[in-house]
PDB file of N, CA, C and O in Angstrom:
ATOM      1  N   UNK A   1       0.812  -1.213   0.239  1.00  0.00           N
ATOM      2  CA  UNK A   1      -0.005   0.135  -0.001  1.00  0.00           C
ATOM      3  C   UNK A   1       1.201   1.137   0.024  1.00  0.00           C
ATOM      4  O   UNK A   1       2.333   0.959   0.474  1.00  0.00           O
ATOM      5  N   UNK A   2       0.641   2.265  -0.595  1.00  0.00           N
ATOM      6  CA  UNK A   2       1.137   3.326  -0.604  1.00  0.00           C
ATOM      7  C   UNK A   2       0.413   4.703   0.091  1.00  0.00           C
ATOM      8  O   UNK A   2      -0.791   4.820   0.315  1.00  0.00           O
ATOM      9  N   UNK A   3       1.317   5.565   0.331  1.00  0.00           N
ATOM     10  CA  UNK A   3       1.044   6.629   1.076  1.00  0.00           C
ATOM     11  C   UNK A   3       0.127   6.421   2.496  1.00  0.00           C
ATOM     12  O   UNK A   3      -0.923   7.024   2.720  1.00  0.00           O
ATOM     13  N   UNK A   4       0.740   5.468   3.369  1.00  0.00           N
ATOM     14  CA  UNK A   4       0.190   5.190   4.472  1.00  0.00           C
ATOM     15  C   UNK A   4      -1.174   4.507   4.430  1.00  0.00           C
ATOM     16  O   UNK A   4      -1.938   4.503   5.395  1.00  0.00           O
ATOM     17  N   UNK A   5      -1.432   3.941   3.279  1.00  0.00           N
ATOM     18  CA  UNK A   5      -2.860   3.545   3.212  1.00  0.00           C
ATOM     19  C   UNK A   5      -2.997   1.981   4.495  1.00  0.00           C
ATOM     20  O   UNK A   5      -2.057   1.217   4.714  1.00  0.00           O
ATOM     21  N   UNK A   6      -4.188   1.888   5.051  1.00  0.00           N
ATOM     22  CA  UNK A   6      -4.538   1.148   5.789  1.00  0.00           C
ATOM     23  C   UNK A   6      -5.589   0.309   5.109  1.00  0.00           C
ATOM     24  O   UNK A   6      -6.672   0.718   4.688  1.00  0.00           O
ATOM     25  N   UNK A   7      -4.986  -1.277   5.046  1.00  0.00           N
ATOM     26  CA  UNK A   7      -6.049  -2.220   4.401  1.00  0.00           C
ATOM     27  C   UNK A   7      -6.531  -2.801   5.610  1.00  0.00           C
ATOM     28  O   UNK A   7      -5.686  -3.232   6.395  1.00  0.00           O
ATOM     29  N   UNK A   8      -8.018  -2.909   5.966  1.00  0.00           N
ATOM     30  CA  UNK A   8      -8.488  -3.618   6.983  1.00  0.00           C
ATOM     31  C   UNK A   8      -9.539  -4.810   6.214  1.00  0.00           C
ATOM     32  O   UNK A   8     -10.251  -4.585   5.235  1.00  0.00           O
ATOM     33  N   UNK A   9      -9.447  -5.761   6.751  1.00  0.00           N
ATOM     34  CA  UNK A   9     -10.233  -6.898   6.516  1.00  0.00           C
ATOM     35  C   UNK A   9     -11.395  -7.607   7.363  1.00  0.00           C
ATOM     36  O   UNK A   9     -11.439  -7.341   8.565  1.00  0.00           O
ATOM     37  N   UNK A  10     -12.201  -8.362   6.900  1.00  0.00           N
ATOM     38  CA  UNK A  10     -13.483  -8.680   7.510  1.00  0.00           C
ATOM     39  C   UNK A  10     -12.944 -10.605   7.268  1.00  0.00           C
ATOM     40  O   UNK A  10     -12.560 -11.033   6.179  1.00  0.00           O
ATOM     41  N   UNK A  11     -13.035 -11.328   8.327  1.00  0.00           N
ATOM     42  CA  UNK A  11     -12.639 -12.562   7.828  1.00  0.00           C
ATOM     43  C   UNK A  11     -13.897 -13.730   6.902  1.00  0.00           C
ATOM     44  O   UNK A  11     -13.858 -14.884   6.476  1.00  0.00           O
ATOM     45  N   UNK A  12     -14.773 -12.772   6.936  1.00  0.00           N
ATOM     46  CA  UNK A  12     -16.152 -13.532   6.631  1.00  0.00           C
ATOM     47  C   UNK A  12     -16.036 -12.949   5.005  1.00  0.00           C
ATOM     48  O   UNK A  12     -15.279 -12.040   4.663  1.00  0.00           O
ATOM     49  N   UNK A  13     -16.980 -13.702   4.087  1.00  0.00           N
ATOM     50  CA  UNK A  13     -17.254 -13.318   2.797  1.00  0.00           C
ATOM     51  C   UNK A  13     -16.246 -13.642   1.682  1.00  0.00           C
ATOM     52  O   UNK A  13     -15.192 -14.187   2.009  1.00  0.00           O
ATOM     53  N   UNK A  14     -16.508 -13.321   0.257  1.00  0.00           N
ATOM     54  CA  UNK A  14     -15.459 -13.508  -0.750  1.00  0.00           C
ATOM     55  C   UNK A  14     -14.989 -12.527  -1.018  1.00  0.00           C
ATOM     56  O   UNK A  14     -15.851 -11.718  -1.363  1.00  0.00           O
ATOM     57  N   UNK A  15     -13.681 -12.017  -1.052  1.00  0.00           N
ATOM     58  CA  UNK A  15     -13.101 -10.972  -1.294  1.00  0.00           C
ATOM     59  C   UNK A  15     -13.350 -10.376  -2.816  1.00  0.00           C
ATOM     60  O   UNK A  15     -13.113 -11.123  -3.766  1.00  0.00           O
ATOM     61  N   UNK A  16     -13.703  -9.384  -2.990  1.00  0.00           N
ATOM     62  CA  UNK A  16     -13.968  -9.029  -4.500  1.00  0.00           C
ATOM     63  C   UNK A  16     -12.988  -7.835  -4.842  1.00  0.00           C
ATOM     64  O   UNK A  16     -12.893  -7.498  -6.022  1.00  0.00           O
ATOM     65  N   UNK A  17     -12.422  -7.330  -4.094  1.00  0.00           N
ATOM     66  CA  UNK A  17     -11.260  -5.931  -4.038  1.00  0.00           C
ATOM     67  C   UNK A  17     -11.364  -4.864  -3.160  1.00  0.00           C
ATOM     68  O   UNK A  17     -11.921  -5.065  -2.081  1.00  0.00           O
ATOM     69  N   UNK A  18     -10.994  -3.931  -3.385  1.00  0.00           N
ATOM     70  CA  UNK A  18     -10.683  -2.745  -2.824  1.00  0.00           C
ATOM     71  C   UNK A  18     -11.195  -1.451  -3.264  1.00  0.00           C
ATOM     72  O   UNK A  18     -11.176  -1.215  -4.472  1.00  0.00           O
ATOM     73  N   UNK A  19     -11.777  -0.339  -2.226  1.00  0.00           N
ATOM     74  CA  UNK A  19     -11.965   0.801  -2.386  1.00  0.00           C
ATOM     75  C   UNK A  19     -11.149   1.570  -1.679  1.00  0.00           C
ATOM     76  O   UNK A  19     -10.979   1.315  -0.487  1.00  0.00           O
ATOM     77  N   UNK A  20     -10.373   2.862  -2.412  1.00  0.00           N
ATOM     78  CA  UNK A  20      -9.613   3.407  -1.796  1.00  0.00           C
ATOM     79  C   UNK A  20     -10.397   4.813  -1.695  1.00  0.00           C
ATOM     80  O   UNK A  20     -10.899   5.472  -2.605  1.00  0.00           O
ATOM     81  N   UNK A  21     -10.348   5.064  -0.336  1.00  0.00           N
ATOM     82  CA  UNK A  21     -10.693   6.523  -0.213  1.00  0.00           C
ATOM     83  C   UNK A  21      -9.730   7.407   0.473  1.00  0.00           C
ATOM     84  O   UNK A  21      -8.920   7.010   1.311  1.00  0.00           O
ATOM     85  N   UNK A  22      -9.868   8.685   0.053  1.00  0.00           N
ATOM     86  CA  UNK A  22      -8.601   9.715   0.757  1.00  0.00           C
ATOM     87  C   UNK A  22      -9.251  10.649   1.530  1.00  0.00           C
ATOM     88  O   UNK A  22      -9.931  11.515   0.979  1.00  0.00           O
ATOM     89  N   UNK A  23      -9.127  10.595   2.871  1.00  0.00           N
ATOM     90  CA  UNK A  23     -10.184  11.435   3.854  1.00  0.00           C
ATOM     91  C   UNK A  23      -8.862  12.301   4.863  1.00  0.00           C
ATOM     92  O   UNK A  23      -8.038  11.718   5.567  1.00  0.00           O
ATOM     93  N   UNK A  24      -8.952  13.508   4.708  1.00  0.00           N
ATOM     94  CA  UNK A  24      -8.033  14.414   5.413  1.00  0.00           C
ATOM     95  C   UNK A  24      -6.453  14.096   5.197  1.00  0.00           C
ATOM     96  O   UNK A  24      -5.634  14.170   6.113  1.00  0.00           O
ATOM     97  N   UNK A  25      -6.122  13.715   3.796  1.00  0.00           N
ATOM     98  CA  UNK A  25      -4.792  13.321   3.568  1.00  0.00           C
ATOM     99  C   UNK A  25      -4.363  12.029   4.056  1.00  0.00           C
ATOM    100  O   UNK A  25      -3.159  11.814   4.194  1.00  0.00           O
ATOM    101  N   UNK A  26      -5.282  11.091   4.347  1.00  0.00           N
ATOM    102  CA  UNK A  26      -4.665   9.942   4.746  1.00  0.00           C
ATOM    103  C   UNK A  26      -5.904   8.930   3.557  1.00  0.00           C
ATOM    104  O   UNK A  26      -7.019   9.173   3.096  1.00  0.00           O
ATOM    105  N   UNK A  27      -5.137   8.013   3.478  1.00  0.00           N
ATOM    106  CA  UNK A  27      -5.733   6.962   2.234  1.00  0.00           C
ATOM    107  C   UNK A  27      -5.849   5.730   3.123  1.00  0.00           C
ATOM    108  O   UNK A  27      -5.039   5.260   3.921  1.00  0.00           O
ATOM    109  N   UNK A  28      -7.549   5.177   2.637  1.00  0.00           N
ATOM    110  CA  UNK A  28      -7.886   3.954   3.506  1.00  0.00           C
ATOM    111  C   UNK A  28      -8.305   3.310   2.461  1.00  0.00           C
ATOM    112  O   UNK A  28      -9.114   3.697   1.617  1.00  0.00           O
ATOM    113  N   UNK A  29      -7.523   1.926   2.550  1.00  0.00           N
ATOM    114  CA  UNK A  29      -8.129   0.890   1.424  1.00  0.00           C
ATOM    115  C   UNK A  29      -9.441   0.083   2.174  1.00  0.00           C
ATOM    116  O   UNK A  29      -9.319  -0.155   3.375  1.00  0.00           O
ATOM    117  N   UNK A  30     -10.321  -0.214   1.681  1.00  0.00           N
ATOM    118  CA  UNK A  30     -11.442  -0.836   2.274  1.00  0.00           C
ATOM    119  C   UNK A  30     -11.751  -2.177   1.637  1.00  0.00           C
ATOM    120  O   UNK A  30     -11.928  -2.175   0.419  1.00  0.00           O
ATOM    121  N   UNK A  31     -11.830  -3.194   2.224  1.00  0.00           N
ATOM    122  CA  UNK A  31     -12.244  -4.386   1.610  1.00  0.00           C
ATOM    123  C   UNK A  31     -13.508  -4.267   1.260  1.00  0.00           C
ATOM    124  O   UNK A  31     -14.364  -3.765   1.989  1.00  0.00           O
ATOM    125  N   UNK A  32     -13.782  -4.878  -0.279  1.00  0.00           N
ATOM    126  CA  UNK A  32     -15.128  -5.051  -0.849  1.00  0.00           C
ATOM    127  C   UNK A  32     -15.452  -6.495  -0.780  1.00  0.00           C
ATOM    128  O   UNK A  32     -15.034  -7.265  -1.644  1.00  0.00           O
ATOM    129  N   UNK A  33     -16.278  -6.944   0.345  1.00  0.00           N
ATOM    130  CA  UNK A  33     -16.740  -8.554  -0.188  1.00  0.00           C
ATOM    131  C   UNK A  33     -18.183  -8.925  -0.101  1.00  0.00           C
ATOM    132  O   UNK A  33     -19.052  -8.333   0.539  1.00  0.00           O
ATOM    133  N   UNK A  34     -18.297  -9.901  -0.776  1.00  0.00           N
ATOM    134  CA  UNK A  34     -19.632 -10.288  -1.234  1.00  0.00           C
ATOM    135  C   UNK A  34     -20.081 -11.538  -0.006  1.00  0.00           C
ATOM    136  O   UNK A  34     -19.514 -12.626   0.095  1.00  0.00           O
ATOM    137  N   UNK A  35     -21.213 -11.065   0.844  1.00  0.00           N
ATOM    138  CA  UNK A  35     -21.931 -12.192   1.522  1.00  0.00           C
ATOM    139  C   UNK A  35     -23.235 -12.323   1.225  1.00  0.00           C
ATOM    140  O   UNK A  35     -23.859 -11.464   0.602  1.00  0.00           O
ATOM    141  N   UNK A  36     -23.772 -13.493   1.685  1.00  0.00           N
ATOM    142  CA  UNK A  36     -25.336 -13.871   1.301  1.00  0.00           C
ATOM    143  C   UNK A  36     -25.924 -13.479   2.452  1.00  0.00           C
ATOM    144  O   UNK A  36     -25.628 -13.822   3.597  1.00  0.00           O
ATOM    145  N   UNK A  37     -27.039 -12.510   1.977  1.00  0.00           N
ATOM    146  CA  UNK A  37     -27.929 -12.068   3.204  1.00  0.00           C
ATOM    147  C   UNK A  37     -29.244 -13.042   3.364  1.00  0.00           C
ATOM    148  O   UNK A  37     -29.531 -13.872   2.502  1.00  0.00           O
ATOM    149  N   UNK A  38     -30.010 -12.847   4.563  1.00  0.00           N
ATOM    150  CA  UNK A  38     -31.450 -13.216   4.421  1.00  0.00           C
ATOM    151  C   UNK A  38     -32.066 -12.385   3.771  1.00  0.00           C
ATOM    152  O   UNK A  38     -31.525 -11.286   3.651  1.00  0.00           O
ATOM    153  N   UNK A  39     -33.137 -12.563   3.255  1.00  0.00           N
ATOM    154  CA  UNK A  39     -33.976 -11.945   2.301  1.00  0.00           C
ATOM    155  C   UNK A  39     -34.875 -10.947   3.249  1.00  0.00           C
ATOM    156  O   UNK A  39     -35.981 -11.266   3.686  1.00  0.00           O
ATOM    157  N   UNK A  40     -34.260  -9.751   3.485  1.00  0.00           N
ATOM    158  CA  UNK A  40     -35.234  -8.976   4.460  1.00  0.00           C
ATOM    159  C   UNK A  40     -35.715  -7.533   3.543  1.00  0.00           C
ATOM    160  O   UNK A  40     -34.935  -6.625   3.254  1.00  0.00           O
ATOM    161  N   UNK A  41     -37.012  -7.571   3.219  1.00  0.00           N
ATOM    162  CA  UNK A  41     -37.322  -6.647   2.303  1.00  0.00           C
ATOM    163  C   UNK A  41     -37.421  -5.217   2.622  1.00  0.00           C
ATOM    164  O   UNK A  41     -37.671  -4.280   1.864  1.00  0.00           O
ATOM    165  N   UNK A  42     -37.120  -5.222   4.190  1.00  0.00           N
ATOM    166  CA  UNK A  42     -37.127  -3.983   4.997  1.00  0.00           C
ATOM    167  C   UNK A  42     -36.101  -3.031   5.169  1.00  0.00           C
ATOM    168  O   UNK A  42     -36.193  -2.006   5.844  1.00  0.00           O
ATOM    169  N   UNK A  43     -34.935  -3.486   4.409  1.00  0.00           N
ATOM    170  CA  UNK A  43     -33.318  -2.944   4.522  1.00  0.00           C
ATOM    171  C   UNK A  43     -33.035  -3.350   3.237  1.00  0.00           C
ATOM    172  O   UNK A  43     -33.538  -4.365   2.757  1.00  0.00           O
ATOM    173  N   UNK A  44     -32.174  -2.548   2.569  1.00  0.00           N
ATOM    174  CA  UNK A  44     -31.318  -3.086   1.352  1.00  0.00           C
ATOM    175  C   UNK A  44     -30.117  -3.484   1.945  1.00  0.00           C
ATOM    176  O   UNK A  44     -29.561  -2.839   2.835  1.00  0.00           O
ATOM    177  N   UNK A  45     -29.576  -4.862   1.324  1.00  0.00           N
ATOM    178  CA  UNK A  45     -28.641  -5.294   1.440  1.00  0.00           C
ATOM    179  C   UNK A  45     -27.104  -4.751   0.787  1.00  0.00           C
ATOM    180  O   UNK A  45     -27.147  -4.364  -0.381  1.00  0.00           O
ATOM    181  N   UNK A  46     -25.966  -4.718   1.387  1.00  0.00           N
ATOM    182  CA  UNK A  46     -24.565  -4.544   1.329  1.00  0.00           C
ATOM    183  C   UNK A  46     -25.028  -2.752   1.916  1.00  0.00           C
ATOM    184  O   UNK A  46     -26.034  -2.130   2.257  1.00  0.00           O
ATOM    185  N   UNK A  47     -23.382  -2.504   1.720  1.00  0.00           N
ATOM    186  CA  UNK A  47     -23.058  -1.161   2.124  1.00  0.00           C
ATOM    187  C   UNK A  47     -22.009  -1.135   2.856  1.00  0.00           C
ATOM    188  O   UNK A  47     -21.250  -2.104   2.837  1.00  0.00           O
ATOM    189  N   UNK A  48     -21.697   0.163   3.789  1.00  0.00           N
ATOM    190  CA  UNK A  48     -20.517   0.212   4.878  1.00  0.00           C
ATOM    191  C   UNK A  48     -20.664  -0.498   5.872  1.00  0.00           C
ATOM    192  O   UNK A  48     -21.784  -0.668   6.354  1.00  0.00           O
ATOM    193  N   UNK A  49     -19.536  -1.075   6.398  1.00  0.00           N
ATOM    194  CA  UNK A  49     -19.812  -1.843   7.905  1.00  0.00           C
ATOM    195  C   UNK A  49     -18.699  -1.199   8.648  1.00  0.00           C
ATOM    196  O   UNK A  49     -17.708  -0.645   8.172  1.00  0.00           O
ATOM    197  N   UNK A  50     -19.076  -1.389  10.085  1.00  0.00           N
ATOM    198  CA  UNK A  50     -17.821  -1.115  10.796  1.00  0.00           C
ATOM    199  C   UNK A  50     -17.995  -2.266  11.933  1.00  0.00           C
ATOM    200  O   UNK A  50     -19.075  -2.693  12.340  1.00  0.00           O
ATOM    201  N   UNK A  51     -16.784  -2.649  12.330  1.00  0.00           N
ATOM    202  CA  UNK A  51     -16.894  -3.865  13.278  1.00  0.00           C
ATOM    203  C   UNK A  51     -15.874  -3.915  14.302  1.00  0.00           C
ATOM    204  O   UNK A  51     -15.006  -4.681  13.882  1.00  0.00           O
ATOM    205  N   UNK A  52     -15.555  -3.470  15.444  1.00  0.00           N
ATOM    206  CA  UNK A  52     -14.686  -3.109  16.055  1.00  0.00           C
ATOM    207  C   UNK A  52     -13.897  -2.266  15.378  1.00  0.00           C
ATOM    208  O   UNK A  52     -14.376  -1.342  14.720  1.00  0.00           O
ATOM    209  N   UNK A  53     -12.895  -2.441  15.448  1.00  0.00           N
ATOM    210  CA  UNK A  53     -11.879  -1.629  14.460  1.00  0.00           C
ATOM    211  C   UNK A  53     -11.605  -1.839  12.829  1.00  0.00           C
ATOM    212  O   UNK A  53     -10.759  -1.172  12.233  1.00  0.00           O
ATOM    213  N   UNK A  54     -12.385  -2.795  12.221  1.00  0.00           N
ATOM    214  CA  UNK A  54     -12.641  -3.185  10.899  1.00  0.00           C
ATOM    215  C   UNK A  54     -13.550  -2.387  10.441  1.00  0.00           C
ATOM    216  O   UNK A  54     -14.481  -2.008  11.152  1.00  0.00           O
ATOM    217  N   UNK A  55     -13.369  -1.941   8.902  1.00  0.00           N
ATOM    218  CA  UNK A  55     -13.997  -0.944   8.138  1.00  0.00           C
ATOM    219  C   UNK A  55     -14.002  -1.702   6.908  1.00  0.00           C
ATOM    220  O   UNK A  55     -12.992  -2.203   6.415  1.00  0.00           O
ATOM    221  N   UNK A  56     -15.038  -1.766   6.480  1.00  0.00           N
ATOM    222  CA  UNK A  56     -15.282  -2.143   4.778  1.00  0.00           C
ATOM    223  C   UNK A  56     -16.363  -1.991   4.043  1.00  0.00           C
ATOM    224  O   UNK A  56     -17.182  -1.160   4.433  1.00  0.00           O
ATOM    225  N   UNK A  57     -16.637  -2.749   2.802  1.00  0.00           N
ATOM    226  CA  UNK A  57     -18.252  -2.632   2.197  1.00  0.00           C
ATOM    227  C   UNK A  57     -18.470  -4.198   1.804  1.00  0.00           C
ATOM    228  O   UNK A  57     -17.604  -5.017   1.499  1.00  0.00           O
ATOM    229  N   UNK A  58     -19.492  -4.328   1.874  1.00  0.00           N
ATOM    230  CA  UNK A  58     -20.139  -5.443   1.929  1.00  0.00           C
ATOM    231  C   UNK A  58     -21.393  -5.553   0.552  1.00  0.00           C
ATOM    232  O   UNK A  58     -22.208  -4.651   0.357  1.00  0.00           O
ATOM    233  N   UNK A  59     -21.342  -6.497  -0.074  1.00  0.00           N
ATOM    234  CA  UNK A  59     -22.273  -6.677  -1.136  1.00  0.00           C
ATOM    235  C   UNK A  59     -22.938  -7.736  -1.218  1.00  0.00           C
ATOM    236  O   UNK A  59     -22.344  -8.760  -0.880  1.00  0.00           O
ATOM    237  N   UNK A  60     -24.275  -7.853  -1.652  1.00  0.00           N
ATOM    238  CA  UNK A  60     -24.942  -9.100  -1.467  1.00  0.00           C
ATOM    239  C   UNK A  60     -24.509 -10.164  -2.986  1.00  0.00           C
ATOM    240  O   UNK A  60     -24.797  -9.989  -4.170  1.00  0.00           O
ATOM    241  N   UNK A  61     -23.712 -11.277  -2.298  1.00  0.00           N
ATOM    242  CA  UNK A  61     -23.609 -12.576  -3.040  1.00  0.00           C
ATOM    243  C   UNK A  61     -24.584 -12.834  -4.041  1.00  0.00           C
ATOM    244  O   UNK A  61     -25.622 -13.012  -3.403  1.00  0.00           O
ATOM    245  N   UNK A  62     -24.850 -12.962  -5.340  1.00  0.00           N
ATOM    246  CA  UNK A  62     -25.636 -13.287  -5.994  1.00  0.00           C
ATOM    247  C   UNK A  62     -26.434 -12.063  -6.659  1.00  0.00           C
ATOM    248  O   UNK A  62     -27.245 -12.265  -7.563  1.00  0.00           O
ATOM    249  N   UNK A  63     -26.130 -10.665  -6.113  1.00  0.00           N
ATOM    250  CA  UNK A  63     -26.870  -9.679  -7.252  1.00  0.00           C
ATOM    251  C   UNK A  63     -26.100  -9.249  -8.256  1.00  0.00           C
ATOM    252  O   UNK A  63     -24.888  -9.251  -8.470  1.00  0.00           O
ATOM    253  N   UNK A  64     -27.311  -8.779  -8.986  1.00  0.00           N
ATOM    254  CA  UNK A  64     -26.837  -8.392 -10.546  1.00  0.00           C
ATOM    255  C   UNK A  64     -25.551  -7.239 -10.323  1.00  0.00           C
ATOM    256  O   UNK A  64     -25.219  -6.586  -9.334  1.00  0.00           O
ATOM    257  N   UNK A  65     -25.010  -7.312 -11.699  1.00  0.00           N
ATOM    258  CA  UNK A  65     -23.803  -6.099 -11.286  1.00  0.00           C
ATOM    259  C   UNK A  65     -24.174  -5.026 -11.480  1.00  0.00           C
ATOM    260  O   UNK A  65     -23.360  -4.150 -11.187  1.00  0.00           O
ATOM    261  N   UNK A  66     -25.343  -4.630 -11.969  1.00  0.00           N
ATOM    262  CA  UNK A  66     -25.923  -2.927 -11.392  1.00  0.00           C
ATOM    263  C   UNK A  66     -26.173  -2.959  -9.999  1.00  0.00           C
ATOM    264  O   UNK A  66     -25.953  -1.887  -9.434  1.00  0.00           O
ATOM    265  N   UNK A  67     -26.629  -4.022  -9.188  1.00  0.00           N
ATOM    266  CA  UNK A  67     -26.921  -3.593  -8.196  1.00  0.00           C
ATOM    267  C   UNK A  67     -25.699  -4.189  -7.100  1.00  0.00           C
ATOM    268  O   UNK A  67     -26.023  -3.911  -5.945  1.00  0.00           O
ATOM    269  N   UNK A  68     -24.701  -4.756  -7.161  1.00  0.00           N
ATOM    270  CA  UNK A  68     -23.399  -4.512  -6.789  1.00  0.00           C
ATOM    271  C   UNK A  68     -22.684  -3.217  -6.858  1.00  0.00           C
ATOM    272  O   UNK A  68     -22.249  -2.644  -5.859  1.00  0.00           O
ATOM    273  N   UNK A  69     -22.552  -2.681  -8.324  1.00  0.00           N
ATOM    274  CA  UNK A  69     -22.239  -1.317  -8.252  1.00  0.00           C
ATOM    275  C   UNK A  69     -22.779  -0.403  -7.255  1.00  0.00           C
ATOM    276  O   UNK A  69     -22.155   0.170  -6.363  1.00  0.00           O
ATOM    277  N   UNK A  70     -24.306  -0.329  -7.587  1.00  0.00           N
ATOM    278  CA  UNK A  70     -24.848   0.927  -6.524  1.00  0.00           C
ATOM    279  C   UNK A  70     -24.453   0.583  -4.849  1.00  0.00           C
ATOM    280  O   UNK A  70     -24.257   1.464  -4.012  1.00  0.00           O
ATOM    281  N   UNK A  71     -24.391  -0.853  -4.589  1.00  0.00           N
ATOM    282  CA  UNK A  71     -24.039  -1.087  -3.306  1.00  0.00           C
ATOM    283  C   UNK A  71     -22.773  -0.665  -2.898  1.00  0.00           C
ATOM    284  O   UNK A  71     -22.555  -0.257  -1.757  1.00  0.00           O
ATOM    285  N   UNK A  72     -21.610  -0.771  -4.103  1.00  0.00           N
ATOM    286  CA  UNK A  72     -20.422  -0.422  -3.687  1.00  0.00           C
ATOM    287  C   UNK A  72     -20.708   1.577  -3.545  1.00  0.00           C
ATOM    288  O   UNK A  72     -20.538   2.254  -2.531  1.00  0.00           O
ATOM    289  N   UNK A  73     -21.071   1.960  -4.638  1.00  0.00           N
ATOM    290  CA  UNK A  73     -21.185   3.229  -4.574  1.00  0.00           C
ATOM    291  C   UNK A  73     -21.984   3.435  -2.977  1.00  0.00           C
ATOM    292  O   UNK A  73     -21.412   3.999  -2.044  1.00  0.00           O
ATOM    293  N   UNK A  74     -23.135   2.970  -2.899  1.00  0.00           N
ATOM    294  CA  UNK A  74     -23.422   3.526  -1.447  1.00  0.00           C
ATOM    295  C   UNK A  74     -22.426   3.521  -0.397  1.00  0.00           C
ATOM    296  O   UNK A  74     -22.156   4.483   0.322  1.00  0.00           O
ATOM    297  N   UNK A  75     -21.797   2.150  -0.353  1.00  0.00           N
ATOM    298  CA  UNK A  75     -20.995   2.058   0.741  1.00  0.00           C
ATOM    299  C   UNK A  75     -19.881   2.853   0.724  1.00  0.00           C
ATOM    300  O   UNK A  75     -19.425   3.319   1.768  1.00  0.00           O
ATOM    301  N   UNK A  76     -19.303   3.098  -0.551  1.00  0.00           N
ATOM    302  CA  UNK A  76     -17.883   4.524  -0.198  1.00  0.00           C
ATOM    303  C   UNK A  76     -18.716   5.400   0.395  1.00  0.00           C
ATOM    304  O   UNK A  76     -18.468   5.625   1.580  1.00  0.00           O
ATOM    305  N   UNK A  77     -19.856   6.096  -0.203  1.00  0.00           N
ATOM    306  CA  UNK A  77     -20.247   7.187   0.373  1.00  0.00           C
ATOM    307  C   UNK A  77     -20.523   7.376   1.622  1.00  0.00           C
ATOM    308  O   UNK A  77     -20.512   8.492   2.140  1.00  0.00           O
ATOM    309  N   UNK A  78     -20.835   6.159   2.313  1.00  0.00           N
ATOM    310  CA  UNK A  78     -21.273   5.842   3.708  1.00  0.00           C
ATOM    311  C   UNK A  78     -19.612   6.107   4.504  1.00  0.00           C
ATOM    312  O   UNK A  78     -19.376   6.861   5.448  1.00  0.00           O
ATOM    313  N   UNK A  79     -18.633   5.211   3.751  1.00  0.00           N
ATOM    314  CA  UNK A  79     -17.489   5.398   4.333  1.00  0.00           C
ATOM    315  C   UNK A  79     -16.699   6.732   4.524  1.00  0.00           C
ATOM    316  O   UNK A  79     -15.916   6.976   5.443  1.00  0.00           O
ATOM    317  N   UNK A  80     -17.041   7.533   3.510  1.00  0.00           N
ATOM    318  CA  UNK A  80     -16.593   8.908   3.261  1.00  0.00           C
ATOM    319  C   UNK A  80     -17.051   9.551   4.594  1.00  0.00           C
ATOM    320  O   UNK A  80     -16.326  10.103   5.422  1.00  0.00           O
ATOM    321  N   UNK A  81     -18.412   9.373   4.643  1.00  0.00           N
ATOM    322  CA  UNK A  81     -18.937  10.059   5.627  1.00  0.00           C
ATOM    323  C   UNK A  81     -19.062   9.838   7.269  1.00  0.00           C
ATOM    324  O   UNK A  81     -19.558  10.476   8.198  1.00  0.00           O
ATOM    325  N   UNK A  82     -18.488   8.837   7.150  1.00  0.00           N
ATOM    326  CA  UNK A  82     -17.868   7.741   8.374  1.00  0.00           C
ATOM    327  C   UNK A  82     -16.425   8.787   8.816  1.00  0.00           C
ATOM    328  O   UNK A  82     -16.237   9.679   9.643  1.00  0.00           O
ATOM    329  N   UNK A  83     -15.576   8.094   7.743  1.00  0.00           N
ATOM    330  CA  UNK A  83     -14.155   8.885   8.229  1.00  0.00           C
ATOM    331  C   UNK A  83     -14.009  10.059   8.246  1.00  0.00           C
ATOM    332  O   UNK A  83     -13.088  10.465   8.954  1.00  0.00           O
ATOM    333  N   UNK A  84     -14.853  11.098   7.477  1.00  0.00           N
ATOM    334  CA  UNK A  84     -14.690  12.275   7.611  1.00  0.00           C
ATOM    335  C   UNK A  84     -15.203  12.885   8.963  1.00  0.00           C
ATOM    336  O   UNK A  84     -14.510  13.786   9.436  1.00  0.00           O
ATOM    337  N   UNK A  85     -16.140  12.568   9.527  1.00  0.00           N
ATOM    338  CA  UNK A  85     -16.664  12.405  10.776  1.00  0.00           C
ATOM    339  C   UNK A  85     -15.441  12.396  12.236  1.00  0.00           C
ATOM    340  O   UNK A  85     -15.137  13.233  13.086  1.00  0.00           O
ATOM    341  N   UNK A  86     -15.003  10.963  11.932  1.00  0.00           N
ATOM    342  CA  UNK A  86     -14.144  10.499  12.665  1.00  0.00           C
ATOM    343  C   UNK A  86     -12.648  11.018  12.468  1.00  0.00           C
ATOM    344  O   UNK A  86     -11.785  10.841  13.328  1.00  0.00           O
ATOM    345  N   UNK A  87     -12.413  11.680  11.249  1.00  0.00           N
ATOM    346  CA  UNK A  87     -10.815  11.895  11.224  1.00  0.00           C
ATOM    347  C   UNK A  87     -10.682  13.647  11.121  1.00  0.00           C
ATOM    348  O   UNK A  87      -9.631  14.285  11.191  1.00  0.00           O
ATOM    349  N   UNK A  88     -12.011  14.173  10.944  1.00  0.00           N
ATOM    350  CA  UNK A  88     -11.914  15.500  10.562  1.00  0.00           C
ATOM    351  C   UNK A  88     -12.314  16.403  11.525  1.00  0.00           C
ATOM    352  O   UNK A  88     -11.986  17.590  11.529  1.00  0.00           O
ATOM    353  N   UNK A  89     -13.240  15.691  12.597  1.00  0.00           N
ATOM    354  CA  UNK A  89     -13.850  16.604  13.532  1.00  0.00           C
ATOM    355  C   UNK A  89     -12.857  17.110  14.888  1.00  0.00           C
ATOM    356  O   UNK A  89     -13.310  17.889  15.727  1.00  0.00           O
TER     357      UNK A  89
END
């Protein structure tokens, strides 16, 4: 990783790649992982997650390419908001 990038991983799920976000001069590499979700129509699957010191983006395994892209975009926006609040406050 370059420029002090931080790689954070979650042991579950299938790793699809990483999304890099730059917040306050700090580069974060967030793992994007595909997980199977139970069908719950009250909330959308996928997005940004925090678990202890781990951060990342999860997408629904088996979703269409356009749904996965939307989940990654939503998760990236959520990650930037979270990291901005944490590192720029």
